[in-house]
C-alpha positions, 0 to 999 in steps of 0.5 A: 465521575469526578470533577476536579477542582481548580487546583487540581486542574493544570493551569491552562487557557485550554477547557476542559471537556467532560461527558455527561448529562443535563442533570449533571451538567446542571451540579457541575454549574451549581458546584462551580456558584459555591452555594452555601447551603444546598436542600434537597429532595429526590423526584423524577425526573430531577433526581439524579442532579441533587444525588450528583450534588450530593456526592460532590459534597460527600467527597469533599468537591464542594464545600456546602451544607446539605439538608436532607429534609422530609420534603419539598415544602421544607426545601423551600422554607429551610432554604428562605432562612439561610438566604435571608441570613446571608446565605447562597442557596441552590435547590432543584425540583420537578412537576409535584414536587413544585407543587407541594412547595408552592407556598413558600416557593410564591413567598420567595419572590416577595421577600426579593430573596435571590435565590436559584433552583433548577426545574427540571421540567415534567408533565403533571397529574393526572392521568399519572405521569412521570414524564418530560414536558413543560407543563410545570413551569407554565403554572408557576409562571406567574409566580414571581420569579426568573425562567429561563429555558435551556436548549442544550445541556452546556447551556444548562451548565453555564446558564446555572452560574449565570443564573446567580450573577442575575439573582443577586444583581442589586437591580433584580434581586429575585429567584430564578428558575433555570429550566430544562426538559425533563428526560430529554436534557435531564437524561441525555449526554453529551460532551461539554466544556468545563469553566475552571473555578477560578474564572467562574470565581471572577465572574461571579465575583463575591456573594452579595445574596443579601446586601439588602437585609440579614438575620442576626440573633444579636439584631432582631427583626420581623420579616414578612409583616402583615400588610394590606387591608382595605386602605391606608399604609398597609394597602400603599406598602403592599402596592409598593411591595407589587411594584418593586417586584414588578420593576426587578422583572423588568430590570432583570431583562436588561441585567439578562443580557449583559450577564450573557454578553460578559459570559461570552467575553470571558468563556468564548460560548454565547448563548441567547439571552432573552430570545434566539433568532434563527434564519429569521432575515429573509423568512416569510414565516417562522416557528416560535419554540422553548427549550429542547425542541429546538434542535429539532426545530432548526433541523426541520428549518434547515431542510425546509431551506434547502427545498426552497422555504422562506422559513425561519425560528424563534427561541424563547430563552427568557420566558419570565419576564417575558421579552416583549420588546425582542419577540415584537421585534422578531415577529415583525420581520415575518408574515405568519407564525406557528408556535409550538408548546410542549404544554396546555393553556386550558383557558386559552385552549392552546399552548401557553407560550402561543398565547403570549406571542398573540400579545407581542403580536398586537404590538407589531401593528399588523394583522400576522396570522398565527397556530398553536402547535401542542407536541412532547407532552408525557414524554412524546418525542417532537421530531423534526417530522413533526416540525416539517408539519407545523412548517408545511401548516405554517406556510399555508395560514390565512388570517382569520378573525375568530380562534384557531384549534391547536394542532395536537402534534402527537395526536395520531402517532 
C-alpha cells in the first residue's frame, strides 16, 4: 500500500483514511515522524513492521538511512551511536529479539537517549512459542524504558508519533517502547485516519534528540565512563545518575499527559494518556486490563451493565512509569477488583499488572479484595465470555488475608 506524502495529498482538513494492519500503522507513524536512521532485524510477529518501513525507504516515501544488521544486539548498538550524534532513530523487536539486544537495551536509558522502538509483544521461551503475549514487555519493565501499551490500531499510529515528542522532551530524555499485542494488533486490519505530514511536523517541532550531548569528530569526548566503587566521587556520581533517571521517569507522567492533550487538540482524536476509566463512576467493582484485550473487556462490561451489574473497567495505557496517583484515585472508587494479565509474574504467582495494582491499592487506605486473572498466553484468545467469568468472580470476591491463587482463564479451553 502506498502512503502519499504531504505534497501529493490535497490540502484539506478532512482526514485521509486507510485500511491497514497494526504493524503497518506503526510504520506509518514512524514515517510521519521522519527518523534519520532506522535499524531493522525481523522477528515474528514484528517482521512486517520493518518490512513496511524498508519498503517506504526503498520507494522514496521516507528519507531515512536503513541499517540491515546481523542481529538485534547490533541494531541497538548502532542506533545508540546515531542518537549520540544527534539523530532521530527507530527500531522494532519482539520476544527473543529483545532478549538478544538486552545489553544495549539496558544501557540506553542510562545514556539518556530519547529513542523510540516498537515492542510487538509475544510470549517467551520455553516451551517454544512464536505467538502473542506480553511476557517480553513485562520481563524488561524495570530496564528504564517508558512503556505505553496500545488498545487499537489507530492508537498504535498516534502513539508512535507522540512517543518522539515524549522521549525528546527536556524533562524526560528517555527511550520509549510503544507496545502492541503480537498477532491480535500486529496483524489485525482496520481503518485508521492519517494526519497530514505538515500537521505532524508542527506537532513534533524541530528534532531535539540530543540537545545535551553530541559526538563530534572535531571535539572528541568519552561516553559512558566507568563509575561507582566503594565510595567517593564515583559512587556519588552513580547515585546522581540513577536519581536523574528516576526523576525523568516521574516527569514523563506529566509530559505524557500534556502530549496526549495536545494531540487531541490538534488532531481531534483523544487517547487516555496514563489510564482510562470506563463506566467507573458508579461502579461497585472493576476489572483492570492492559493492551488489545481491552476491547473485548469493554464489551463484557457493557453486557454485564445491561444485566444490572455495577461493573467498570480501568485500562492501563502507560505501564512505565507506573501511574500510581491515577491508579490510586481510580481504584478508590470501587470495592473489589480483578486484574487480567497476558503474562506471568513468577515471583508473585500472579500477573505482573496484578502485583502493581496491589501496590496502588495500598495507597487507597482501604482493604479492597483483589484477584489475578491470567489469560491469552501463547496467542490464546481472551473472549467476552472469559471476561464475563472474570466479572462474575470479581463480583463475588471476599476479603482474605493470605495469598489468593490466580485464575487461569484459558486452562480448560
